[in-house]
C-alpha positions as CSV (number, residue, x, y, z in Angstrom):
1,M,0.0,0.0,0.0
2,Q,1.5,3.3,-1.1
3,I,0.0,6.1,1.0
4,A,-0.1,9.9,0.5
5,L,-0.7,11.9,3.7
6,F,-2.2,15.4,3.6
7,I,-2.2,16.9,7.1
8,D,-3.1,20.4,8.2
9,I,-1.4,20.7,11.6
10,D,-2.6,24.3,12.1
11,N,-6.4,24.1,11.4
12,A,-6.7,20.5,12.6
13,K,-4.8,21.4,15.8
14,V,-2.4,18.5,15.5
15,S,0.2,18.2,18.3
16,L,3.6,16.7,17.6
17,P,2.8,13.4,19.6
18,V,-0.4,13.0,17.5
19,F,1.5,13.6,14.3
20,K,4.1,11.0,15.2
21,D,1.4,8.5,16.1
22,I,-0.4,9.1,12.8
23,L,2.8,8.3,11.0
24,E,3.3,5.2,13.1
25,Q,-0.2,3.9,12.5
26,L,0.0,4.5,8.8
27,R,3.3,2.6,8.6
28,K,1.4,-0.4,10.0
29,I,-0.8,-0.3,6.9
30,G,1.7,0.5,4.2
31,K,4.4,2.8,3.1
32,I,4.1,6.6,3.4
33,S,5.3,7.5,0.0
34,Y,4.3,11.2,0.3
35,C,3.4,13.6,3.0
36,K,2.6,17.3,2.9
37,V,2.2,19.4,6.1
38,Y,-0.1,22.4,5.7
39,G,-0.3,25.4,8.1
40,F,3.4,25.0,9.1
41,N,4.9,28.0,10.9
42,E,8.5,27.9,12.0
43,R,7.9,29.9,15.2
44,K,4.6,28.2,16.1
45,H,5.5,24.7,15.1
46,M,9.2,24.6,16.0
47,K,9.0,21.0,17.3
48,F,7.7,19.8,13.9
49,D,10.7,21.2,12.0
50,E,13.1,18.4,12.7
51,L,10.6,15.7,11.8
52,I,9.6,17.3,8.6
53,E,13.3,17.7,7.6
54,K,14.2,14.2,8.7
55,Y,11.7,12.5,6.4
56,G,11.8,15.1,3.6
57,F,8.1,15.9,3.9
58,D,6.8,18.9,1.9
59,S,5.3,21.8,3.8
60,A,3.1,24.8,3.1
61,P,2.8,27.9,5.3
62,T,-0.4,28.9,7.1
63,M,-3.1,30.2,4.7
64,R,-4.7,33.4,5.9
65,Y,-8.5,33.5,5.9
66,K,-11.1,36.3,5.8
67,K,-12.1,37.4,9.3
68,R,-15.4,35.5,9.4
69,A,-14.7,32.6,7.2
70,K,-16.6,29.5,8.4
71,S,-14.5,26.9,6.6
72,Q,-11.1,26.0,7.9
73,L,-10.3,23.7,5.1
74,D,-7.1,24.6,3.2
75,T,-8.2,24.4,-0.4
76,R,-4.6,23.7,-1.5
77,I,-5.1,20.1,-0.1
78,I,-7.8,19.5,-2.7
79,I,-5.6,20.9,-5.6
80,D,-2.6,18.9,-4.5
81,A,-4.6,15.6,-4.0
82,V,-6.1,15.8,-7.5
83,N,-2.7,16.6,-9.0
84,M,-1.2,13.6,-7.2
85,F,-4.0,11.4,-8.5
86,H,-3.1,12.3,-12.1
87,T,0.7,12.4,-11.8
88,K,1.4,9.6,-9.2
89,P,-0.8,6.6,-10.2
90,F,1.3,4.3,-7.9
91,I,-0.3,6.0,-4.9
92,N,-3.2,3.8,-4.0
93,A,-4.3,5.3,-0.7
94,F,-4.9,8.8,0.6
95,C,-5.1,9.9,4.2
96,F,-6.5,13.3,5.2
97,V,-6.3,15.1,8.5
98,T,-7.7,18.6,8.0
99,G,-9.7,21.4,9.5
100,E,-13.5,21.8,9.0
101,G,-14.7,21.8,5.4
102,D,-16.4,19.8,2.7
103,L,-14.1,17.1,1.3
104,V,-16.9,14.9,-0.1
105,P,-16.5,15.8,-3.8
106,L,-12.7,15.1,-3.5
107,L,-13.2,11.9,-1.6
108,S,-15.9,10.7,-4.1
109,F,-13.5,11.5,-7.0
110,L,-10.6,9.5,-5.4
111,R,-12.9,6.6,-4.5
112,A,-14.2,6.4,-8.1
113,G,-10.6,6.2,-9.1
114,G,-10.0,3.1,-7.0
115,K,-8.2,4.8,-4.1
116,T,-8.5,3.7,-0.5
117,L,-9.3,6.6,1.9
118,Y,-8.2,7.1,5.5
119,T,-8.6,9.7,8.2
120,V,-8.0,9.8,12.0
121,D,-10.5,8.7,14.6
122,T,-11.3,11.6,16.9
123,E,-14.1,12.3,19.4
124,S,-15.7,14.8,17.0
125,T,-17.3,14.0,13.6
126,D,-17.9,16.0,10.5
127,G,-19.7,15.7,7.2
128,N,-16.8,13.8,5.6
129,D,-16.7,10.8,8.0
130,H,-18.9,8.5,6.0
131,M,-16.7,8.7,2.9
132,Y,-13.6,7.1,4.4
133,D,-12.8,3.4,4.2
134,Q,-11.1,3.5,7.6
135,K,-10.7,5.8,10.5
136,I,-7.3,5.1,12.1
137,R,-7.4,4.7,15.8
138,L,-4.5,6.4,17.5
139,D,-2.7,5.4,20.7
140,V,-2.2,9.1,21.6
141,K,-5.4,10.9,22.6
142,Y,-6.3,13.5,19.9
143,N,-8.7,16.2,21.1
144,K,-8.8,19.5,19.2
145,P,-8.4,22.3,21.8
146,S,-11.3,24.7,22.1
147,K,-10.8,28.4,21.7
148,I,-10.1,30.1,25.1
149,S,-11.9,33.3,26.2
150,K,-10.4,36.7,25.7
151,K,-10.2,37.2,29.4
152,E,-8.4,33.9,30.0
153,L,-6.1,34.7,27.1
154,S,-5.2,38.1,28.5
155,E,-4.5,36.5,32.0
156,K,-2.3,33.9,30.5
157,L,-0.3,36.5,28.6
158,R,0.3,38.5,31.7
159,N,1.3,35.4,33.6
160,I,3.7,34.2,31.0
161,S,5.2,37.7,30.5
162,A,5.9,38.0,34.2
163,R,7.5,34.5,34.4
164,S,9.6,35.2,31.3
165,S,11.0,38.4,33.0
166,N,12.0,36.3,36.0
167,I,14.0,33.6,34.4
168,D,17.0,32.7,36.6
169,E,19.9,33.5,34.2
170,D,22.5,32.7,36.9
171,D,21.6,29.0,36.7
172,E,22.0,27.9,33.0
173,D,20.2,24.6,33.4
174,K,17.3,26.1,35.4
175,A,17.0,28.9,32.9
176,E,16.8,26.5,30.0
177,A,14.1,24.4,31.8
178,Q,12.1,27.6,32.5
179,R,12.3,28.7,28.9
180,R,11.2,25.2,27.7
181,D,8.2,25.2,30.0
182,L,7.2,28.7,28.8
183,I,7.7,27.7,25.1
184,N,5.5,24.6,25.6
185,E,2.8,26.6,27.4
186,I,2.8,29.3,24.7
187,E,2.6,26.7,21.9
188,E,-0.4,25.0,23.6
189,I,-2.2,28.3,23.8
190,L,-1.4,29.1,20.2
191,A,-2.9,25.8,19.2
192,T,-6.3,27.2,20.3
193,K,-6.0,30.1,17.9
194,G,-9.0,30.2,15.6
195,T,-9.7,32.2,12.5
196,D,-12.6,34.4,13.7
197,L,-10.7,36.8,15.9
198,D,-11.3,40.4,16.8
199,D,-8.5,43.0,16.8
200,E,-7.9,42.6,20.5
201,E,-7.5,38.8,20.3
202,K,-5.2,39.2,17.3
203,D,-3.0,41.5,19.4
204,L,-2.9,39.1,22.3
205,Y,-1.9,36.2,20.1
206,A,0.6,38.3,18.3
207,S,2.2,39.2,21.7
208,L,2.4,35.5,22.5
209,E,4.1,34.8,19.2
210,D,6.6,37.6,19.8
211,L,7.3,36.2,23.3
212,L,7.8,32.7,21.7
213,S,10.3,34.1,19.2
214,I,12.3,35.8,22.0
215,L,12.3,32.6,24.2
216,K,13.6,30.6,21.3
């Protein structure tokens, strides 16, 4: 089984442990002949960088959406999958891990072409679920984080800013551990970032991204 994996780590809120588990489960089924990672941001997804480079995966940066866009589906996935169908006939299975959006026409097209279709089993369902041949069960729990409130986001920013200003630079090992904890916490918060944000929320998330850049 030659598998192509199309995974949107930003819109689908995929953590690094979940990504690794998806790769592991797919390798039990066949060979991952191609993988493209969408929504990749070097600052936000620093932990993914090494893995993407190690396996030579393709990547595409975050796609910006209009303020009140309802769909979080990266349309580049559809274009790339159709292109692969026509140019790489040896690929006989496609796996999609995406944000919200209608994939039914694409999945119907691929199924009519004799391709096997996979996705990942999560606690949530969408309108595409019935089109897959198999939903892969992961060993790592995959729950998409929900958007946090503006008040909570502001409080978290104040707390992280204060802690980042009090890093113990006299103890190198302690300072590194403190930075790592802050980086992990910021990345977890950024994973909740949605697309329908007001100006204040955009500023709060931007401040977190700036802090992340400084800590790295």
